[in-house]
N, C-alpha and C positions, 0 to 999 in steps of 0.2 A: 469468389461472387455469384450469387443466387440471382432469378428473376421469376420472379411471380406473376400471374394472372389472377383476375377476377373475376367472377360471374354471377351475375343474380337469381335466386329462386324463389319461389314462391311456398310456404308449408300452411297447413290447416289443422287446429284440433278441438276437437270439441270440447276439450279440459281447460285452456288458458294458454295464456298466449307463451308462460315459458314452457309447458309441452311444445307445442307450434315448433320454437325454436330447436327444442333439442331433435324433435323430429326429422328437423328440415336439416341439422346438422349429421345426424345419423345417414341420412339417404345420402347428402354429398360423397359421405364419407365413401360409400358401397361406389359410388363414380368415381370420385377423381381420388389422385391421390395427393400426399403430402399437403392435409388441407390446415391451414396454420390461423386463419382466424376469420371470424365470420362480425359483419357490423350490421344490427337492426337499422335498417332504412326506413320500413312504415310499417305501420300496424294498423289492424282495422277489426271490426267485427263484424261477422254477419245475422242479418235477423230474420226471424220469420215470427209475423205478427205483432213485430214492437219488440221480442225476445229475442235476448242473443241465445244465434244454436252454433256458431262457432269463432274462433281467433283465429286470424290472419295475420302473419309474420312475413312482410318481401326481405329477402334476406343478401345481402353483398357477401361472396364466398371467395375466401384468398387461397391460394394454394401455389405451390412451388414448381415452378417447370425442372423436370429432369436433365440433368447433361444428355447430348446425343441425341435418338431419334425419339425417344419417350416423351411426350408432351405434356401426363401426364391427366389427359382427360381421357 
């Protein structure tokens, strides 16, 4: 049996929503162990003078907790 935990993160890219998702997952993998899935909860664009300047996603990251003392975070 395994137990998972979820955490929410926000990631931003000047390129695209897809790039923001990739950057968010890459960053989560630097901090969390056993990342097993990500769910895009929200998307938004940031504007400057009416023009899109960045793409932001809020991700719900799921990671499996380790057995014993390690909690994966």
